C-alpha positions as CSV (number, residue, x, y, z in Angstrom):
1,M,34.3,-7.7,15.9
2,K,31.1,-6.8,17.7
3,K,31.6,-3.1,16.8
4,Q,31.8,-4.0,13.1
5,F,28.7,-6.1,13.4
6,N,26.8,-3.3,15.0
7,R,28.0,-0.8,12.4
8,M,26.9,-3.2,9.6
9,R,23.5,-3.7,11.3
10,Q,23.0,0.0,11.7
11,L,23.9,0.6,8.0
12,A,21.5,-2.2,7.0
13,N,18.7,-0.6,9.1
14,Q,19.3,2.8,7.5
15,T,19.3,1.3,4.0
16,V,16.0,-0.6,4.7
17,E,14.4,2.6,6.2
18,K,15.4,4.6,3.1
19,R,14.1,1.9,0.8
20,L,10.8,1.7,2.7
21,E,10.4,5.4,2.4
22,L,11.1,5.4,-1.3
23,V,8.6,2.6,-1.9
24,K,6.0,4.5,0.1
25,Q,6.6,7.7,-1.9
26,V,6.5,5.8,-5.3
27,S,3.3,3.9,-4.4
28,H,1.6,7.0,-3.1
29,S,2.4,9.1,-6.2
30,T,1.5,6.2,-8.5
31,H,-1.8,5.8,-6.7
32,K,-2.6,9.5,-7.1
33,K,-1.7,9.6,-10.8
34,L,-3.7,6.4,-11.5
35,T,-6.7,7.8,-9.6
36,A,-6.5,11.0,-11.7
37,C,-6.4,9.0,-14.9
38,L,-9.8,7.3,-14.2
39,Q,-12.6,8.9,-16.1
40,G,-15.3,7.8,-13.7
41,Q,-15.5,8.5,-10.0
42,Q,-13.6,6.1,-7.8
43,G,-15.5,3.8,-5.5
44,V,-18.9,4.5,-7.1
45,D,-21.1,1.6,-8.3
46,V,-21.4,0.7,-12.0
47,D,-24.7,2.5,-12.7
48,K,-23.5,5.9,-11.3
49,K,-20.3,5.6,-13.2
50,S,-22.2,4.8,-16.4
51,K,-24.4,7.8,-16.1
52,K,-21.6,10.2,-15.5
53,L,-19.2,8.9,-18.2
54,P,-19.0,11.1,-21.4
55,L,-19.0,8.1,-23.7
56,T,-22.4,7.0,-22.3
57,T,-23.8,10.4,-22.8
58,L,-22.6,10.4,-26.4
59,A,-24.0,7.0,-27.0
60,Q,-27.4,8.0,-25.6
61,C,-27.4,11.2,-27.8
62,M,-26.6,9.1,-30.9
63,V,-29.4,6.6,-30.2
64,E,-31.9,9.4,-29.5
65,G,-30.8,11.0,-32.8
66,A,-31.3,7.7,-34.6
67,A,-34.8,7.4,-33.1
68,V,-35.7,10.9,-34.4
69,L,-34.4,10.2,-37.9
70,G,-35.8,6.7,-38.0
71,D,-34.4,3.4,-39.3
72,E,-35.3,4.2,-42.9
73,S,-32.6,6.8,-43.3
74,L,-28.9,5.9,-43.7
75,L,-27.9,8.5,-41.1
76,G,-30.4,7.1,-38.6
77,K,-29.0,3.6,-39.1
78,M,-25.4,4.9,-38.8
79,L,-26.3,6.8,-35.6
80,K,-28.0,3.8,-34.1
81,L,-25.0,1.5,-34.8
82,C,-22.5,4.1,-33.6
83,G,-24.5,4.8,-30.4
84,E,-24.7,1.1,-29.6
85,T,-20.9,0.7,-30.2
86,Q,-20.2,3.8,-28.0
87,D,-22.3,2.3,-25.3
88,R,-20.4,-1.0,-25.4
89,L,-17.1,0.9,-25.3
90,A,-18.4,2.8,-22.3
91,Q,-19.3,-0.4,-20.5
92,E,-15.9,-1.9,-21.3
93,L,-14.2,1.2,-20.0
94,I,-16.1,1.0,-16.8
95,L,-15.2,-2.7,-16.3
96,F,-11.6,-1.9,-17.1
97,E,-11.5,0.9,-14.5
98,L,-13.2,-1.3,-11.9
99,T,-10.5,-3.9,-12.5
100,I,-7.7,-1.3,-12.2
101,E,-9.2,0.0,-9.0
102,R,-9.5,-3.5,-7.5
103,D,-6.2,-5.0,-8.8
104,V,-3.9,-2.0,-8.8
105,I,-5.1,1.1,-7.0
106,E,-6.4,-0.5,-3.8
107,P,-3.3,-2.6,-3.2
108,L,-1.1,0.5,-3.9
109,Y,-3.1,2.4,-1.3
110,D,-2.9,-0.4,1.2
111,L,0.9,-0.6,0.6
112,A,1.5,3.1,1.0
113,E,-0.9,3.9,3.8
114,V,-1.2,0.7,5.8
115,E,1.5,-1.9,5.2
116,I,4.7,0.3,5.1
117,P,3.7,2.3,8.2
118,N,3.0,-1.0,10.0
119,I,6.4,-2.3,8.9
120,Q,8.1,0.8,10.2
121,K,6.3,0.5,13.5
122,Q,7.2,-3.1,13.9
123,R,10.9,-2.3,13.0
124,K,11.0,0.3,15.7
125,H,9.5,-2.1,18.2
126,L,12.0,-4.8,17.2
127,A,14.9,-2.3,17.6
128,K,13.7,-1.5,21.1
129,L,13.4,-5.1,22.0
130,V,16.9,-5.8,20.6
131,L,18.3,-3.0,22.8
132,D,16.5,-4.4,25.8
133,M,17.9,-7.9,25.0
134,D,21.4,-6.5,24.6
135,S,21.2,-4.6,27.9
136,A,19.9,-7.7,29.7
137,R,22.7,-9.7,28.2
138,T,25.2,-7.2,29.4
139,R,23.8,-7.2,32.9
140,I,23.8,-11.0,33.0
141,S,27.4,-11.2,31.8
142,S,28.5,-8.6,34.3
143,Q,26.8,-10.5,37.1
144,Q,28.4,-13.8,36.0
145,T,31.8,-12.0,35.9
146,C,31.2,-10.8,39.4
147,T,30.4,-14.3,40.7
148,V,33.5,-15.7,39.0
149,L,35.7,-13.0,40.5
150,W,34.2,-13.0,44.1
151,P,32.5,-16.3,44.7
152,K,33.4,-16.4,48.4
153,K,32.2,-12.9,49.0
154,L,28.7,-13.7,47.5
155,T,28.4,-17.0,49.3
156,M,29.3,-15.3,52.5
157,Q,26.7,-12.6,51.9
158,A,24.1,-15.2,51.1
159,T,24.8,-17.2,54.3
160,S,24.8,-14.1,56.4
161,R,21.3,-13.1,55.1
162,Q,19.9,-16.4,56.1
């Protein structure tokens, strides 16, 4: 019965280890792909992201073109309106990417690089402690068996030492 229990425990441990490794791989690859999808640089403040974003550059170019043409021309009005719209789109994209970084990318990174290795380390430590406990239990039971089988011999040894 104990051997069956140990086999099942070992199988469960192997299954958990495989599952942890799969979760680590998936979260790591998803983190990499999501980071690659971001148009702005990760971890940079909003102003720097805004300046390097192509939508912001396009919006700025349109607004400058509208200023050159003036508000009297239809093309100037259209460029100004489109430039302002592009700038709002760029700001929304930046806010969206910041939200994705905060809510998805950082937790995925923490899971893959911090939490799962910590879980694996704790599991190894727990397995070592379980082995230590089992060996201590075995020693205690063997000592109790010895005292049951030879109680006179032990009491004689104890009295002779005194």
